[in-house]
N, C-alpha and C positions, 0 to 999 in steps of 0.2 A: 441372406436376409438383409434387408435395408431398414435401418433405424432412423428415427427422427427424435427431436428433442422438444419437450414442453418446458420453457425456460422463463425465468424472472430475474431481474437484477435491480439492486438498489445501492446508492452510495450516499453517505452523510459526511458532513465536515466533523462532526463529533462535538463535544462539549468545551473543548479547550482550544483547538487550533483556529487560526484566523482564515485559513483557506484550505481547500480540498486538493491534496496532491495525489490522490488515489484516482485511478481510472478503471472502468470495467467495460466488458463486452459480452453480449450473449446473442449468438446467431443459431441458424438451423443446424450447423455442424461444428461450431467453434465457440469456445468459452475462454475469456481471458481476464485476468486481474493483474494490475500492475500498481506498485506502491512506489510513488516517487519520492525523491529526497534531494535536498540541498541546492547549492548554487544560488544564494541570495533569492530563496523562495521560487526557484525555477523547477522545483521537483514536479510540478503539474505539467510542465512542458515535456519532461522526460517520459512520464507515465503515459501522457497522451500520444506522444510520437510512438511509443512502444505498442500501444493498443491498435493505433491506426495501421502501423506496419504489419502486425500479426493478422489483422483482419483481412489483409489481402489474400491470405491463403485460401479463404472461401471462394475467391475469384479465380485463383490459379489451379485449384483442384489437382494437386500432385498425384502421380501414379502411386499405387500402393507400395511399391518397392522403394520409392524415394521419399515417402512422407516424413520420415524422421530427418533426412537431409534437408527437406523443405522447412521443417520447423527450425532446424539449426541455422539455416540461411536466414530465416525471418528474424531470429534474434541478433544475428550479425547485421542485418540491414537496419534493425532498430538501433543498434549501437552506432552505426554510421550516421543515421539521422540525428541522433543525440550529439555525436561528435561535430556534426555540421553546425547545430545550434551553438555549441560552445565556441567553435571557431568564429562563428559571426558575432558572438557576444561573450568575450572573455570573462566578464563578471560572472557568468553562469558556470564557471569552472567548479567542479565538485558536484554537480548534479548527476543524477542516476536514478535507476528504478529497478525494482524486482519484476520478474515476468513469470507467470504461471499460466499455462494454456493447455487446453484439451481439444484435440481435433478428431472428429469421428469419420471413419471410412469403412463402409460395409458393417462387418460385425466386430470391429476393432476400434479402439480409441488410442491415439498416439498422445503422449504427454511430454511436455517441455517445461523446464523448471530452472529459475535462477532466483536465489534470495530466500526470503522468509515468508512470502505470501504462501498459502496452502491450498492443496486440493484434497478432498476427502470423497470416499465412496461409501454409500449406505446401501448394502446388499442383504436382503432377508433379515433385516433388523440389526445387522452388525455394521458398525461404523469403523472404517479404517483410514488412516492418513496415507495417502499414496505418493506424496512428495517428502522430501528430506530437507529440513531447514539448513540453509548455508549460513549459519551464525557461529560466532565463537563460543557460545555457551553450548550449542549442539555438539561441537567437537569435544567439549568436556564431558558431556554425557556419553558420547560414543566411546571416549577412552575409559570410562568408568570412574572419573574423578569426581563427579557430582551425579546426583539422581535426577530423574525427570521432574520430580516435585521441586527440587532445589532449583532447577533451570527455569521454572515458571516465576520464580520471584528473584532470580539473580539480577543485581544492578546493571549488568552488561548483556542482558538477554537480547537486546536489539543491535548488538554490534555485528554487522554483516561481514562475511568472509568472501561473498561473491555478489556483484551487481552489474547491471549493464550501464556502463558510464560513458561509452564513446571514446574512452582514452585507451584503456587496455582491453585486449581480447578477453572474452570470458567463456568458460567451458560450461555449457548447459547440461543438466541431467536430462537424458532422453529414454523413453521406454514405450512400449506398446502393450496394451492390455486388452482382454476379452471384454466385450460389452454385451449386456443382457437386458432384455425388456424388464422393467420394473426397477432397474438400478436408479438411484438418485445420487447426483454429484453435487458437491459444494466447492466453490472456489471463494477464498476470502482473503482480505489483508490482515495483517497482524492486529489491527484495530479491534477485530472481533475476538480472535483467539487469545488476545492479551487479557480479556476480561470475562470470556465465557469459556467453561471447561468443555473437554470432549464429551463428557457424560451428558451435559446439558445440551450440546449440539446434537447428539444422537436422539435424545428425547424429542427435541423440536423438529428435526428432520423426519422423524417417523410418522408425522401427521401432517394433513392438509396439502393444499396446492402450493406450487412454487411461489406465487405471488404472496399468499399469507405467510409463508415460511420466511421469505426475505424480510418482510415487514416485522415479524416477531423477532428475528435475530437482531436486526438493527436497533429496534426499539429496546431490546434487553441490553445491548451494549450502552445505549444512551442512558438508561436507568442506572447504570454502574459507573458513570462519569465519563465514559468514552474519551479518554485523554488523547486519542489519536483519530484520524479519519477512519471511517468503517466502510468497507465495500464488500457486498455479498452477491454472489451469483449461484443460483440453484437451477439444476435441470433434471427433468425425468426422462429416462430412455423409454420410448414407445416404438412398437413395430409399425410398419408403414401403414397398415390398415387402420390402426388406432389414430395415427396421425392425420390420415385423410379424413376420417370421421370428425375430427376436431378442428379441421381446416388449418393445421399447423405447418403444412409444407410450403416452402417458397415464400416465407414471410420475411419482412425486413428485420434486420437485427436491432438490438437495444444497445445504446451506448450511454454509460453513466459516468459520473464523476467528472475530472478534469477533461477527458476526451470528448465529453458531450457539451462542454461549455463553449459557446461561440467565441468568447473573448480569448480562450486559449487557442482554439483553432486559428483565430486571426493572426496569432504570433507564430504560426508554423506554416507559412504559405508553401514551403516545399513538400509538405506532408499531405498525402491523399487520404482524407478521412471517409470512412464508409458512411453509406446511407443510414439514417437513423429513424426508426419508427416514432420516436418520441417528438412532440411539437417543440418548436423553438419559441420560448416566451418572449423573445424580442421581435418577432414578426408582428406587424401591426394588424394583419388580417385575422388573428386569432381573437376569440372572445375575451372580454375585458377580465373575467375572473381567472382565466388561464394566464393572460399576459401579466397580471399582477401577482401570480402565485409564486411558488417557490421554483428555484432552478430546475431544469430538467434532470439534473444529476441527482436530485432528491426524490424523483417521482418513481415509484416501483412500476415495472411493466411486465406483463406475461405474454408469452408467445408473440412478441413483437408488437402487441397493441397497447398503446398508452390507456391507462384507466381514465374514466370519466371523473369529473369533480366530485361526484357522489361517492366514488370508490376511495379517493384520496382528497379530502376537502382541502382547498388552498387555505381556508381560514384557519383550520386547526394546525396546519404546519406553521402558518405565520405566528399563530398564538404560542406555539411551542418554541419558536425561535425567540419571541419576545420574552417568554419565561426563561429561556436559557441564558440570554444575555443579562436579564435581571439578576439571575442566580450569580453569574460571574461578578456582576458589579457588587452584590451583597457579599460575595466572598472577598472581594478586594477591600471593602469597608471593614469586613471582620478582621482581616490581616492587619489593617492600620490600627484598629483598636488594640489587638493583641500586642503590636510592637510597642505601644505606650506602656502597657503593664508588664508585670514581672513574668507572667506567662508567656507573653510575646517574646521577651527577652530569652527565656528558657528555649522556646521553640526555635528561635533564629539561631542560637549558638549550637544547636544539634543538626544544622542543615550544612551539607558539604557537596560540592561538585567540582568537576574539572571542566574548564573552559579554555578561552583564548584571551590573551591580553598582549597587545603590542605584537601580535603575530605569533606568540609562543604559548605552548601548553602551560596552563597555569592552575593551581589549586586555589579555590574560593571557599570562604565560609559564608553561609547565607543562601539566598536563592537568587537566581538569574532575573534581572529586571529592576524596575524602580516604581515607587508609589509617590505621586505628587512631585515627581522630580527627584525623589531621594533614593539613592541606590540601595538595594536590598542585600548586597554582597560586599565582602572585603577580601582583597587579595591577600593570601597567606603565604604562597610559595610559587615563585616563578621558576620555570626550568629553562634549559637551553635548547629545548626541542622546538623547532619550527613547525607550526601547524601545516605549512605548506609541504613539508617533507614527508608527511604521512600518506597512507593509501586514502584514496578519494572517500571510501565509506567512513574512515576514521575522522576525516576532516569534517564531514557532515555531522557526526555525533559530538565532536569537540565544539563545533560552532553552536549547536543546540545546547550543549552543557550535559555532561555525563553525571548523573546523580550518583553520589557515593553514600555508603552507610555511615560512615564516620570519617574523622581526619585521616586515620591510618589506611582506611579503604581508598580514600582520594589519592593518597600518596602512592599507594600500590597501583592504581589506575594510570597515574602519570608516569610511573617507572615502566609499566607495560607499553604505553605509547612510545616511550623512548626506545624501547627494544624493536618495535615495529618500524620506527624511523630508521634504525640501524639495518634492519633486514632490507629496506628499500635502497640502501647503499651498496648491497651485494652486487656482484657481477651479474647474477641472474635473479633480480628481485621478484617477490611474489606478485600475482596479479593485483591490480589496483594502485600500484605505486605511481607517483607522478612521473611523467616522461621527462628525461633531462635533455636539454637542447644543448649540443656541443657548441663551444665557442667558435666564433668565426675568425 
């Protein structure tokens, strides 16, 4: 039996981040989500390159016996493309991305996974996660050291153990599953699962069409502060007759997030991007209301057809973004006022994080950043651990700042990073460690 997909995708920058480093793809046989990271804000290049490379699977149509090898090769090719970007732009060193993708072939779906973006299956009302997070916290859960509930609030829950970075080869999880008509699949970045529980996902996925579902999920994440980018892909499995009746066969794919941004594509001339059913807002031949609307990465699309402005009004999106920035500005003013009073002083003294100073892992008191040119942090403990000696995914986290529960927790984090740097000095270092160039 041949199956087809009714799909929708949406990506949003969230309420805190300045740019969208997520990328997503939904096509007649392939779904992909990639969450980029690091390298002087070049995470969007990594995720876009990964999505574009994975999308070529729909064109190559691998034989059933080689589909897993094809998925693994696509991940390797994505790494090679990212490595080329880093080679051309050394300042981007440290960039990388997660990759989670599903590829349909006949009555089966093949899964490839690296990182902490997730894939879920809703079948007959039961929701199950079909990928396994490659995070430090998940290793603690697997070993029984902490519970799943503890993992959800652990300060280092975003510490990746595997990522596609173009420097070190990465072992992807590969599997094949049976597909059935009526199945619903969800792929998402951790910007969704970080603020929405599995129980809530199950309830929302149990109702409505894919377009409404992706809108509801993203809006729920936004209503809870969305501290990270949020990317959601939802697809329903249909038999060929249903798909034909709904004109879902052979439609163009949907590309969202960084991979759908023309500015990002322009920075990756060596990467072939897939055709995209969504309109380019920078094209002058589009109507004024579309050209002046939100980026294509923000517009949900179902079955490869972009919604009309009546379905996703540009004005409401712009109004929401104005409200969002107003909220951020109000928060900044509030923090300033708090810093003046005793409550602000108490709040500040209870904030700790681990970051970078003079290239070394450093414990800070306060919060990263400044207000009106005044630093909001004080360096409390500098270590001898060079940030450049850490695995790439640790470099990204340190550069962003790893939030700690208190001073003791911050010192523990710094000590753990020191151990990870020592591991990289071993004769056979773990994946992700920086490559040492022998002296000439």
